[in-house]
N, C-alpha and C positions, 0 to 999 in steps of 0.2 A: 504494500500500500504506500503510494507516494504521498509526501507531505504537501500541504498547500503552499502556494508561492509565498504567501505572507505569514509571518509568525503571528499567532493569535495571542494577544496580550490581555491580561487582567490586571487591574489596579487594586492594591490592598491599602486602604486608607485614603479616601477621596478628598483630601484637603487642598490647600492652595498650590503646593508644589506639584501635586498630582495633576492639577489642571494644566500647569505649564508643560508637564511631560506629555499629557494627552494631546495638547495642541501640537507639540513637536512630532509626536507619533503619527498624527493625521497628515503630516507633511513629509513623512518618510515613505520610501518605496517598498520597504521589506517587512513592515509590521503594521498591524491594525489592532485597535482596541475592540474587544468583544464583550467584556464584562468588568464590573467593579464589585468589590466586596465592601459592604458598609454596615457598621453596627447600628446605624439608624437608616434603614432602607427607605423609609417613608418621608425622609427629609426632602424638601423641594429643591430644585435647581440642578439635579443630576442631568436631566435632559439637555439643559443649556450648556453645561461644561463638559459633558461626556456623551455627545450625541450618538445615538445608535447602540450604545452599550447596555447590556442587560444589568440590572441592579439586583445583586444577590444579598440575602440577609446573613451577614456575618462573614468573617474571614475564612472559617472552615468551609463554608459553602463554596467560596471561590477556589480553594485548593482542591475540592472534590469535583469541580466542574470539568468534565472530560474535554470540552471544547477549548479550554484555556491551556496554552502551552507554556507561557512565560508570565511571571508575576513581577510587577513593579511595586516595591514596598515603599510607602510614603507615610508610614506611621510616625509618631514621636520616637525619638532616638532609643529609649529603653526597650521598645518592642521589636526593634530590628532583628536581634539575634533569635528570638523565639520563632518569629514567623518565617525568617529565612531558612532556618533549619527544618521547620515543618514543611515548607514548600519544597525544599530539596528532597526530603524523604517522601513527599507525594509525587516525585518525579517531575516537578516543575523547574524550569529555568528561572533565575532570579536576577533582577537588577535592583539593587537596594540603594536608596537615597543616602547621600553622605550625612553624617559620618557613618561608615559601614556599621560600626558598633561603638560601644562606650570605651572599649579597650582593644588593644591588639590581641589579647587572649580570647576575647569574644569573637573577633573577626576570624581568628584562626579556627575556632570551633565551627563557624559557619562554612568556611572553605573546606574543612574536613568533611562536613556533611555533603557538600557538593561533590567532593572528590569520590566519596563512597557511592553516591548516586549516579555519578557520571554526567552531571548536569552543569550547565553554565551558571556562573555566579560572578557578579561584578559590582563595583561601587560606582554609583552615579555621580561623577564629578564632571559636569557637562562641558566645562571649558576645555577639558583635555581633548575632546574630539573635534573642536572647532578648528577650521583651517588657520585661523589667526594664531593659534598657539604654536603650530609648526612654523608659521611665518616668523614669529618672534625668535624661535630657536635657530632658524636659518640665518636671521639677521645677526644674532649673537655669534654664530659660527663663522660668519663671513669675516670677522675680525674688524668690523667697522668701528667698534668702540674699544678695540684692543683686547688685552687679556682681562678677563673678568676677575675682579678682586672682592667685590662685595655686592650684596643684594639687600634692598630695603623694600618691605611691602606691608601695607596696612589694609585692614578691612574692618571698619567700625562705623556705627551709626548710633543715634540717640533715640531711644524709645521716649514717648511723651512723658512717661512716669513709670515708677516701679509698679508692676501689676503682678502680684504673686501667683495668680492663676494662669497667666500667659505662659506659653511654653518656653519663652526665652528667659523668664524669671523663675519658673517653677523648678525647684530642686528635684521634685519627684519625676520630672520629665527631662532631667539632665540639661537644664537650661544654661545660659551663659554664653560667652563668646568663643572660648577655646574650641569646643567641639563643633559649634554651629557654623562659625565663620572663620575661626583661626585655622581650620583645616585647609582653606584656600591659599593663604600666603605661605604656609608651610609646604604644601604640595608643589607650588610653583617654585619656591626656593630650591627644593630638592630636585625638581625637574631641570632647572637651569644648571645647578651645580653638576648634575649628572651629565647633561649634554656637553658641558665644557670638558668633562673627563672622558667623553666618548662612551658613556654607559647609559642604559635605559633608566636607571635610578641610582642614587648614591646616598648612603646613610651618613648623617653627621656623626663625628666621633665625640662631640660635646654638645649638650643641650642644657642651657640654663634659662630659668624663667621666673616670672613673678606675676601676681594678679591681685586685684582688689576684689575681695569677696564681700558682696553686699548683704543687706538684711535678710534676703531669702537664701543665702548660702551659695549663690552661684557667682561666677566671675563676671563682673560688670565691665571691667576693662583689664587687659593683660598684655604682657610683652615677653618676648623670648629672644635669645641669641643662639644661633646654630653655627658651629664651626665644622667645616667639612675637611676630609683628608687632603684635598687638593688646595687647601689654604683659603678657600672662599668663606667669608663670614656673611651670615644672613641675619638681619634684624627684622623681626616680624611683630606685629601687634594687632589686636582685635578688640572689639567692644560692642556692647549692646546698649550702653547708656552714655556713650561719648562719641560725638561726631569726629571722624578723621578724614584725611584727604583722599584715602583709598587709591593710592598711586603705587604702582610697581616701579621701582628704580633699580636698574642694573648698572653697576659702576665698573667701568673698565679703565685701562691705562690711557686710552685715547678719547674718552668721553663717557657719558652716561646715557642710558636709554630710560625714557619715562613713558608709561602708559597708564591711563586711568581705568579703573574698574575692569581689570583684565579678565575676571571670571565671567563677565557679561559679553566679552569679545566685542562683536559689532552690534550687540543689542539682542534682546529677546526675540524680536521679530525681524531682525536684519537691519543693516545700516552701515555706518562707517565709524571707525575708531582711529583717531590719529595717534601715532607714536612719535614722540619728540626725541631727537638726539641732540644733546648739548655738549659742546666741545669745552676743553679746559679754558679756552680763551673767552668763553661766554657766548660764542656764536652757536646757532642752532639751526636745525632743519627738521621738517616734519614729513613723515611717511604715512600715507593714508592706507589703512586696511579696510577694504570694502567687501561686504558679503550680504546678499539679500535673503539668503535662506534663514529660517528660524533657528535660534540657538539650540533648542532642545531636540530639533530634528536630527542633528548629527549624532547625539547620544543614542537616540532611539534607533537610528539606522545602524550604528556600529554594533549595538547589542543584538539586533535582529540578524544582521549578517553573520556575526560570530556564532549565534545559535544555529543558523542554517548550515554553517560550515562545520558544525560539530565541535566547536571549540568550547573549552570550559572557562576561559577567562579572556580578558581584553589583551590585545597587543599594545605596546607603547605607541604613542604617548598616553593612551588610555590607562586607567589604573589597573594594572595586573595585580594578582594576589600579593606578590612580594612587595609591590609598590604600596598597596593599601596597608599592608602590615607595617612597612617601614614608616609610613606617614603616621599611623596610629601610635607607634612606639615613641615618636617625637612628641605627640600630644600627651601620651601617658607621662613622659618625663616632665613635660611642661606643667601638667596638672600636679604631679608629685612635688615639684619644686615650689609650686604655689600653695600646696597644702589643700588641694581641692579634691575631695572624695564625696560623692553624692550619697545621700542617705539610702538610696535604693541599691547601693553597692555593698551595704553593711549587713551583717548577719541578722539584725532585727527585722529587716524587710526582705532580704534575699533568702528566703527560707525554702525555695523550690529550685528545681533544676533550670537550666537555660530554656527548656521548652515549657516552663511553667507548670511542671509536674511535681508531685510529691515524690521524694526519693524512695526508690524501691529496687531490689535486686531483679533484674530483667532476664539475666541468663547466667548459667553456671559455667561461663567460659573459662574462668580461672580454676575453679575447683578448690576443694579444701582437704586438708589432711589432719590427722591427730599427731600430736607430739607429746612425749613424756612430760608430765608435770603441768600441763595446761588443760583445764577442764572443758574448754570450748574448742571447736575446730578452728583451724587457721588456714587462710588462703595459701596456695602453693608458692606465691610470691608476695613480698611485702613492698609497699610503696613508700619511697622516701621522697620528700618534696621540699627540701631545704632552700630551694632557689626562689620560692614565692615570697612576696612581701605584702600582698593585699589579699583580703578575704575573697573578693570577687574573682581574682585570678586563680587562687588556690582551690576554690570550690569547684571550678570547672573540672579539674583533673580528679579531685577527690570523688565527686559525684560519679564520674565515668568509671572510675576504678570500682566503686561500690556497686554500681549497676551491673558490672560484669562479674560480680561474685567475689571481689576482693574485700578483705576485712582487716588485713594486717597493715598497720601504719607505723612507720619508723620515724622517731624524732629524737631529739637530744637537748639537754639543757643549754648547750652553747650555740645551737644552730640559730643564726640570725639574731644573736643576743636575746633569744627567747621568743622572737616573732613566730617561728614555726610552731612552737607549742601553743601559742595563743591562737593562731589560725586554726589549728586542729581542734582546740577546745571550742572555738566559735562555731566551727563547721558541725561537729557532731551534736552540739547542743541545739543548734538551729534546725537540724534535721531529725533529732530525736532518735539517734541510732547507736548511742553509746554501748548499750548492752550487747550489740551484735559485733562490736569491734574488738580486735586484739591490738592494744596500744603498746608499742615497744618504746620504753624510755631508757635514756642513758644519762649518766652523770659522771662526776669525778674525772673530767678531762685534765690532763697535765696543764699547768703545774699544780692544780688543786686536787691531788690524788691522795687523799687521806680519809680514814674511816669516818671522822666526824663531819665530813663534807656531805656524805651520802644523805643523811636525814635533812640537812639544811637545804640542799639543792632539790631534794624530792618535795619538800614543803612548797618551794616556789614553782616547781614543775607542775604539781597537781593543781595549784591555784591557776596557773596559765591554762592547763588542759581542761579545766572545769570538770574535774572528776576526783573521786576519793581514792583511786588506785590506778596503777598501771598493771598490765597483764604479763609483761615480760620486762625484766630490768637488767641492764648491763652497766658495769663500770666501764667507762669509755677508754681508760688506760689502766695499766697496773703500775704499782710502785714497789719494786722488789725490796726497797729499804724498809718497808713496813711489814711486820709479820703477817702472813696471810690470814691467820686466825682473827685478827682484828677486823679485817674486811668482812669475813664470814659472819662475825658477831653483829656487825652493823647491818648487814643485809638480812640476816635472820631476824633481827629486831623489827625490821620493816615488814617482813612476812607475818610475824606475830601480830603486828598492828593492823594487818589487812591492807596495807598500802602496796604490797607486791603480791599478786594473787596467782602467779604462775612461776615458771622457772626464772632463776636469776643466774648471773655468771659474769664473765669478763669479756670485754671486747679487747682484742690484741693481748691475750694471755698466752703464755707458753703451756705446753702439755704438763711439764713438771709442776708449774705453779698451780694449775687446775687440779692435778692429782693431790697435791699437798693440801689444797683447800677442802677437797672431798674427804680426805683422811681426817683432817682436823674436825670437820663437822660430824663425821661418824663417831669419833672418839669422845666428842663433847655434847652429843645430843642436840646438835644444831641442824638447821635445814641446809642440805648440801647444795652447792652450785649444780645446775642442771642444763646449762646451755652456754654456748660460745657465740661470739660475733667476730670472727676473724675473716680475713680475706680468703676466698676460696674460688678458684676458677680453673678452666682448662689450661690457661697459660699461667705458669708459675712466676710469682713476683721475684725478680732478681735483686732488687734493691727497694727498701721500704719507700712507699709513696710519701709518707710523712714519718717523722721521727717517732719511734715507739710502736710502729705498726708491726703486726705479726701475720704472716700468711700460713694457711693450713692446707695447702694444695698438694704437697708432695706425698710420696707413697707412705712414709712413716706416719704422717698426719692422718691419711685416709684409713690406715690400719687401726690407729688409735681411736678415731671417731667411730668406726664400725664396731670395734670391740666393746665400746662403752655405750653405743647408741646415743651419742650426744648430738642434739640438734645444733647445727651451725647456721646462724643468721648471717649469710655471706655478703659482705660488702665488696664492691668492685667485682661482682660475679661475672661480668663480661669483659674484664680486663681493660676497662676505661678506654674503649675504642680500638684496642689492638686488633680485634677481629673485624673491624670496619675499615681500618687503614690498610687497604689491599694494594696500594700502588707499588709497593716494593719495600726496600729496606733503607730508605733515605734517612740517614742519621742526622740530617739537619731539619727534619720536618717538625718534630715535637720532642723537646728535650725530656719531658717527663716520660713520654712513651718509650723513648730510646733507653733511658736510664732504668726504667722499672721493668720493661717487658721484653726488650730485645735480647734474644739468645737463640742459638741454633736449634735447640730443642723446641722452644716456643714457635719458631718459624715452621718447623716440621709439623707441629700439631695444628698450626693455622692452615698449612697447606692441606692437611687431611680434612680439616673442618670445611674448607672450601670445596674439596672433592665430594664430601658427604652432602653438603648443602646442595650442590648441583644435582645430585641423584634424587634428593628429596623435594626439589623445587623450592628451597628455602634459602636463607642467607647464612653465611658462616656465623654471624653473631647469634642466630637462632640455635644453631648447633651448640655453640658455647654455653648458652643458657640451659638448653636441654641436658647437656652433660651434668650440670649441677643438680638438676632435678632427678637424675637417674641414679643417684648414689645409693648404696645399701644402708645408709644412715640418713636421718632427716636433714635436709638442707632447705632453708627458706631464703632464696636469693633476694637481696634488696635491690630493687630497680629504681631508676631515677628519671623517668621520662619527663619532659617539660611541656610536651604538647600531646593532644589526643592522637595524632598520627604516630608519634613515638610510642605511646602506650599500646596502640593497636599492633605496631610492629613488634614490640617486645613480646606480646602475647602470642605471636606466631610460633614461638618456641614451644608452647604448650601442646601443639599438634604433633610434636615429635616424641615418640616413645623409644628411647634407646635401650637396647638389650646389653647384658654384660659383654657380649662379643663386640658390640659397637664401641663400648667404652675402652676395651682392651685395644681395639684397632686405632682409636684416636690417640691413645697414650703411647702404645708400642714401647713400653718400658722394658728394659733388660731385666731378666730374672737374676736375683742375687744368689 
């Protein structure tokens, strides 16, 4: 069955910006509007602004409509992520109004949904598709203003007054200038800096910013500075309660270029926009850019053509996925520097998943096992998430891990100076899932590795974690200068207080020290250590990654673990990228990788992992993780994905069931 010549569009959220898109779509040659989804379908005016389109009652009805192929999302900002993901899962292509999402983490989740669905998804930044934008880039590339050194761009206007319910002032709607209009000067600065470097986009290596937060908690005016790797500096500012000149200035060694309202190009309905070039001596000339086609027609046409061509994202200079993510990362840093976090991003209000659903296990993809000393089952892998610094970003990955059957969460007193523990506490309390979790706590990192530190740090950890106990506990380091019995006494006391309710032990402990601790406990009627958290991987650590680290990967360790059936919560279980660094043995590539993992034996194991992965249709890193899971003693690998795609990729290892013969083939150790 052949597809119709024109892409059949539906509009989700028929507000003012949707009207502009609909007008542009009607003047494109590759798309047509067939339906709109409205929460108030009986409202008057739809026929006038969306002529010929069927009006459906609600957004779900639009997604379910079989005639609709593509969805233009024009809701308030906080609803973008929910409906874009739902649309992709419904098999619809998506063009989402800027900003794509509140954060780069949300946008990444949206693109992940489109990637899995095989559908198009793009951010609607209309000026990127207008011919004038490419014309400006060509003018800059011509060298007429010399080498570009700096960019200055503003986008600001003054609302008549502060109106708390208006979307631009409403905290609940993520109002303010940075997200709504600051995205334009940032995206243009990044585009120009990239064009100068001969790249489709370029990320700044430094972002600093500030903002005035008004009475409703949104940024009423804000400014930022971006420094790019090629030396270009960009000054950008935006506002919703302060009128600005709204001029883009590109400063070069032979002059500067000025254009007003670049995001409108030659106007909503076509026209002319002059570009002024001012020389160092004060002389100037004007270049007229003329285009009679409607501004939004280019965006609608580009999206429709990309969909018909089977693409999943825009080409440059349109906003590709990487470009959108890069732009949002700048806005994230700007907001962070300004101290701007919306109430809707905090755990008190963000109590559901990105799709607006109550958190629940949807599939037993990960699976669970029993380990000695733990009364509840534990997922086959544990999630570490020490890189996150905001609740809204951490919750995305935590929700996805839980939905897939994961319940083991690894944290530590020192991670992020306590931020990680606080985020985990906020997450499980906002979701109401504490009883289903296995929380792995760690304390006593060097130099504070003393028995009396355990209770003190656990006090603070439990407060942050919003719970009265951890399920598994490890000392983060050992201190051989302290008799092991003193550590056992301290941890046994926490078991008796009910604050450690599962196995405890040491992270980075030697076999001898662990055996000594067990012997002391047995002789003195104390709770014995029952778990380790040492490095364990197919590749053996040649030199400790950090001082005081202990690996448990060699034959002697494996024999010892199997004989005692000691669970090992294995950190760096995939050798920190050794099994993904397949380009060769370049000893200049990554100093840590070379120092820690490079050896002839490890390269041989990696070669065999590559061969096995090819046979299985997997990646070598999947084989490396499957190796850990296939041991004759319990191993709970700690994985640290940063995105949903990385999480899904890690879980590919769970499809591999290695037999003892497979393990022996991977190792090929000589018999002693």
